[in-house]
N, C-alpha and C positions, 0 to 999 in steps of 0.2 A: 326155569327162565332165559334166555335167550339175552346177550347184552348188546346193545345195539352200538357201533362204532359213534366216538362224538366227532361232530363235523363244525370246524370253525370257517366261517367266512369272513373275509376282510376286504372292505369297500375301500379304495382309494381314489380320493379326489383329483383331479386335473392335476393340480399343482403338485401330485407326489405325495401328499400327506395322508397318513391313514392312522387309527385308533387298532394297536394290536394288544393279543393276550401277553401280560408279562407278570410272573409271579402272584397268581391269584387277583389281579387287577389289570387295569388297562395303561397301556402308554400310548402318548401321540407322537407321532414322529413324520419325519420326511423318508420316506421308503426308496424313492426315485426323484430327479431333476423334476419330472413332471414340465406341464406349461409354465414358463417363468412369469408369465403377464396373466396368470388365472386372478380374476376379480379379487377372490377373498383370501386364497393363503397362499397365492404364488408369490416368488420370491423378489421379484421387482416391488410387487404393495408392500411385502414385509420391508424392505431395504428403504422405499419412501417415506412410509409412515413410520418409523421408528419403532414398530411394534416388535414385542420379546419374538426373537427367532426360535422357528421350531426347532428342535434337537433332530437331526441325521440318526438314522438306525444303526448306522455303525460307519467307522471311517473309511472301508472299502467304500460305500454309495456317496460317501462326501466327496472322497478322492474321484471318482469317477464324475462328478458333477462339475466338481473344478477342470478336469481334463476336457469335457464337454463346453463348458465355457469359453476357455481359453482359445478355442477352434472356432465358434460359431461366428457366422458371417454377418448374421443380423443384429449384432448389438455394435453401439459405436464405443469406442475406446474408454471414453470417462465411464460409461457402464457398467462395462466390463470389468474395469479395475474397482469400481464400486462392488459390484457384485463378487467377484473373487475376493475381495478382503471382507465382507460380508460373511462369505460361505466358510472361509478359513477361520473365522471366529466365533461360528457356531459350534455348540456341542454337539456331541455323538454318542449314544449308546455302546455299551461295550459288546 
C-alpha cells in the first residue's frame, strides 16, 4: 500500500492569529502583524479590552511587528506608544 503524504492546512485570521500544530497538539499564536484593527483578535481590541495577549510565534515575528508599528503613519503617537508597550510585553514561542 502506498503511503500518502500528510498535508496540514493553516488558516490565519485577518488579525494575524492562527492555530498551529505543535508537539502532537496545537498552539494559538500571532504569526504576523495582520490588521491591527481586526474586530475579534486584532491588537487594538486586545489592548483596549485588556484581553489576554495572544503570544507571538517567535521573537523575529514580534520584532518585525514592532518595527512596522514604529513607522506606520496611520497611528497617533499615544496609540503607537501603547501598542509598542503591549507588543513588547507579550510572550512568544521559541
